[in-house]
NUMIMAR-668441 format. One record per residue: x, y, z negated of N, C-alpha, C in turn; residue number from 1. Coordinates in steps of 0.05 Angstrom, whole numbers, m for minus. Example, Ala and Ser with C-alpha at 12.3 -4.5 7.8 and 13.67 -1.06 7.14 Angstrom:
BEGIN
+--------+--------+--------+--------+--------+--------+--------+--------+--------+-----+
!    n.x !    n.y !    n.z !   ca.x !   ca.y !   ca.z !    c.x !    c.y !    c.z !   k !
+--------+--------+--------+--------+--------+--------+--------+--------+--------+-----+
!    264 !   m114 !   m156 !    246 !    m90 !   m156 !    264 !    m66 !   m156 !   1 !
!    257 !    m45 !   m142 !    273 !    m21 !   m143 !    258 !      1 !   m157 !   2 !
+--------+--------+--------+--------+--------+--------+--------+--------+--------+-----+
// end
This chain:
BEGIN
+--------+--------+--------+--------+--------+--------+--------+--------+--------+-----+
!    n.x !    n.y !    n.z !   ca.x !   ca.y !   ca.z !    c.x !    c.y !    c.z !   k !
+--------+--------+--------+--------+--------+--------+--------+--------+--------+-----+
!    121 !   m806 !  m1950 !    100 !   m824 !  m1953 !    109 !   m847 !  m1972 !   1 !
!     93 !   m853 !  m1991 !    101 !   m874 !  m2010 !     83 !   m898 !  m2007 !   2 !
!     95 !   m921 !  m2012 !     80 !   m946 !  m2009 !     74 !   m956 !  m2037 !   3 !
!     49 !   m961 !  m2043 !     42 !   m973 !  m2069 !     33 !  m1001 !  m2066 !   4 !
!     41 !  m1017 !  m2084 !     32 !  m1045 !  m2083 !     15 !  m1051 !  m2107 !   5 !
!     m4 !  m1068 !  m2104 !    m22 !  m1076 !  m2126 !     m7 !  m1096 !  m2144 !   6 !
!     m1 !  m1088 !  m2168 !     13 !  m1105 !  m2187 !     m7 !  m1119 !  m2206 !   7 !
!    m25 !  m1135 !  m2195 !    m44 !  m1149 !  m2212 !    m30 !  m1171 !  m2227 !   8 !
!    m39 !  m1176 !  m2252 !    m25 !  m1197 !  m2268 !    m30 !  m1224 !  m2256 !   9 !
!     m9 !  m1240 !  m2257 !    m11 !  m1267 !  m2246 !    m22 !  m1285 !  m2267 !  10 !
!    m39 !  m1304 !  m2259 !    m50 !  m1323 !  m2279 !    m27 !  m1342 !  m2289 !  11 !
!    m29 !  m1351 !  m2314 !     m8 !  m1369 !  m2324 !     m7 !  m1395 !  m2308 !  12 !
!     17 !  m1406 !  m2307 !     20 !  m1431 !  m2293 !      4 !  m1453 !  m2307 !  13 !
!     m9 !  m1470 !  m2291 !    m25 !  m1492 !  m2304 !     m7 !  m1512 !  m2318 !  14 !
!    m17 !  m1522 !  m2340 !     m2 !  m1542 !  m2355 !     m5 !  m1569 !  m2341 !  15 !
!     16 !  m1586 !  m2342 !     12 !  m1612 !  m2330 !     m8 !  m1628 !  m2347 !  16 !
!    m25 !  m1642 !  m2333 !    m47 !  m1656 !  m2347 !    m40 !  m1685 !  m2355 !  17 !
!    m16 !  m1692 !  m2353 !     m8 !  m1720 !  m2360 !     m2 !  m1722 !  m2390 !  18 !
!      0 !  m1747 !  m2399 !      7 !  m1753 !  m2426 !     37 !  m1754 !  m2429 !  19 !
!     47 !  m1747 !  m2452 !     76 !  m1748 !  m2456 !     86 !  m1777 !  m2453 !  20 !
!    106 !  m1781 !  m2435 !    116 !  m1809 !  m2431 !    129 !  m1821 !  m2455 !  21 !
!    141 !  m1805 !  m2472 !    153 !  m1815 !  m2497 !    132 !  m1826 !  m2515 !  22 !
!    110 !  m1812 !  m2517 !     87 !  m1821 !  m2534 !     77 !  m1848 !  m2524 !  23 !
!     74 !  m1850 !  m2498 !     64 !  m1875 !  m2486 !     84 !  m1898 !  m2491 !  24 !
!    110 !  m1892 !  m2490 !    130 !  m1913 !  m2495 !    129 !  m1922 !  m2524 !  25 !
!    127 !  m1903 !  m2542 !    126 !  m1910 !  m2571 !    100 !  m1925 !  m2577 !  26 !
!     78 !  m1917 !  m2565 !     53 !  m1931 !  m2569 !     55 !  m1960 !  m2559 !  27 !
!     67 !  m1964 !  m2536 !     71 !  m1991 !  m2526 !     89 !  m2008 !  m2543 !  28 !
!    110 !  m1996 !  m2554 !    128 !  m2011 !  m2571 !    114 !  m2019 !  m2597 !  29 !
!     99 !  m2000 !  m2609 !     85 !  m2007 !  m2634 !     64 !  m2029 !  m2629 !  30 !
!     49 !  m2027 !  m2608 !     29 !  m2048 !  m2603 !     42 !  m2075 !  m2597 !  31 !
!     64 !  m2075 !  m2582 !     79 !  m2100 !  m2577 !     90 !  m2112 !  m2602 !  32 !
!    101 !  m2095 !  m2620 !    112 !  m2105 !  m2645 !     90 !  m2117 !  m2663 !  33 !
!     67 !  m2103 !  m2665 !     46 !  m2114 !  m2681 !     35 !  m2140 !  m2670 !  34 !
!     31 !  m2142 !  m2644 !     22 !  m2167 !  m2633 !     43 !  m2189 !  m2635 !  35 !
!     68 !  m2182 !  m2632 !     89 !  m2202 !  m2635 !     91 !  m2212 !  m2664 !  36 !
!     89 !  m2194 !  m2683 !     89 !  m2203 !  m2711 !     65 !  m2220 !  m2717 !  37 !
!     42 !  m2213 !  m2706 !     18 !  m2229 !  m2710 !     22 !  m2257 !  m2699 !  38 !
!     32 !  m2259 !  m2675 !     37 !  m2285 !  m2662 !     56 !  m2302 !  m2679 !  39 !
!     78 !  m2289 !  m2688 !     98 !  m2304 !  m2704 !     85 !  m2315 !  m2730 !  40 !
!     70 !  m2298 !  m2744 !     57 !  m2307 !  m2768 !     37 !  m2329 !  m2764 !  41 !
!     23 !  m2327 !  m2741 !      3 !  m2348 !  m2735 !     17 !  m2375 !  m2729 !  42 !
!     41 !  m2374 !  m2717 !     55 !  m2398 !  m2711 !     68 !  m2410 !  m2736 !  43 !
!     77 !  m2393 !  m2755 !     90 !  m2403 !  m2779 !     69 !  m2413 !  m2799 !  44 !
!     46 !  m2400 !  m2801 !     25 !  m2407 !  m2820 !     m1 !  m2413 !  m2805 !  45 !
!     m3 !  m2437 !  m2793 !    m27 !  m2443 !  m2777 !    m53 !  m2442 !  m2793 !  46 !
!    m52 !  m2448 !  m2819 !    m77 !  m2448 !  m2834 !    m88 !  m2419 !  m2838 !  47 !
!    m70 !  m2399 !  m2835 !    m79 !  m2371 !  m2838 !    m82 !  m2357 !  m2811 !  48 !
!    m83 !  m2373 !  m2789 !    m83 !  m2361 !  m2762 !   m107 !  m2343 !  m2758 !  49 !
!   m131 !  m2351 !  m2767 !   m155 !  m2334 !  m2762 !   m153 !  m2307 !  m2776 !  50 !
!   m148 !  m2306 !  m2802 !   m146 !  m2280 !  m2815 !   m123 !  m2263 !  m2805 !  51 !
!   m100 !  m2275 !  m2800 !    m77 !  m2260 !  m2791 !    m83 !  m2249 !  m2763 !  52 !
!    m95 !  m2265 !  m2746 !   m102 !  m2256 !  m2719 !   m122 !  m2233 !  m2720 !  53 !
!   m141 !  m2234 !  m2738 !   m161 !  m2212 !  m2740 !   m148 !  m2186 !  m2749 !  54 !
!   m130 !  m2188 !  m2769 !   m116 !  m2164 !  m2778 !    m98 !  m2153 !  m2757 !  55 !
!    m84 !  m2170 !  m2743 !    m66 !  m2161 !  m2722 !    m81 !  m2148 !  m2699 !  56 !
!   m104 !  m2159 !  m2691 !   m120 !  m2146 !  m2670 !   m131 !  m2119 !  m2678 !  57 !
!   m140 !  m2117 !  m2703 !   m150 !  m2091 !  m2713 !   m127 !  m2071 !  m2715 !  58 !
!   m104 !  m2080 !  m2724 !    m81 !  m2061 !  m2726 !    m73 !  m2051 !  m2698 !  59 !
!    m73 !  m2069 !  m2678 !    m66 !  m2060 !  m2651 !    m87 !  m2040 !  m2640 !  60 !
!   m112 !  m2045 !  m2645 !   m133 !  m2027 !  m2636 !   m130 !  m2000 !  m2650 !  61 !
!   m124 !  m2000 !  m2676 !   m121 !  m1974 !  m2691 !    m96 !  m1959 !  m2681 !  62 !
!    m74 !  m1973 !  m2675 !    m51 !  m1960 !  m2665 !    m57 !  m1947 !  m2638 !  63 !
!    m72 !  m1960 !  m2621 !    m79 !  m1949 !  m2595 !    m97 !  m1925 !  m2599 !  64 !
!   m117 !  m1927 !  m2617 !   m135 !  m1904 !  m2621 !   m120 !  m1880 !  m2632 !  65 !
!   m101 !  m1884 !  m2651 !    m86 !  m1862 !  m2661 !    m68 !  m1849 !  m2639 !  66 !
!    m57 !  m1866 !  m2622 !    m41 !  m1855 !  m2600 !    m57 !  m1838 !  m2581 !  67 !
!    m81 !  m1848 !  m2574 !    m99 !  m1832 !  m2556 !   m107 !  m1806 !  m2570 !  68 !
!   m114 !  m1808 !  m2595 !   m122 !  m1783 !  m2610 !    m99 !  m1763 !  m2610 !  69 !
!    m75 !  m1772 !  m2615 !    m52 !  m1753 !  m2615 !    m48 !  m1742 !  m2588 !  70 !
!    m50 !  m1758 !  m2567 !    m46 !  m1749 !  m2540 !    m67 !  m1728 !  m2532 !  71 !
!    m92 !  m1732 !  m2540 !   m113 !  m1713 !  m2533 !   m110 !  m1688 !  m2549 !  72 !
!   m100 !  m1689 !  m2573 !    m97 !  m1666 !  m2590 !    m76 !  m1647 !  m2579 !  73 !
!    m56 !  m1657 !  m2566 !    m34 !  m1641 !  m2556 !    m42 !  m1625 !  m2531 !  74 !
!    m63 !  m1631 !  m2518 !    m71 !  m1617 !  m2494 !    m81 !  m1590 !  m2499 !  75 !
+--------+--------+--------+--------+--------+--------+--------+--------+--------+-----+
// end
């Protein structure tokens, strides 16, 4: 008498749904550096504070958007 077992293929292991921690760390560093440079320039050149602040805020938002886009593309 022989015993047969059903060798059905196993589904692939699910991928972790988290974002890469290195990417989040680099994104945080870039945003902090941009905001820090913006703050420094605003303190050194007070007459240019409004334009420098606007550019720094837009640059931080763009860095965050690019980081999110890269994170979502890797999934």
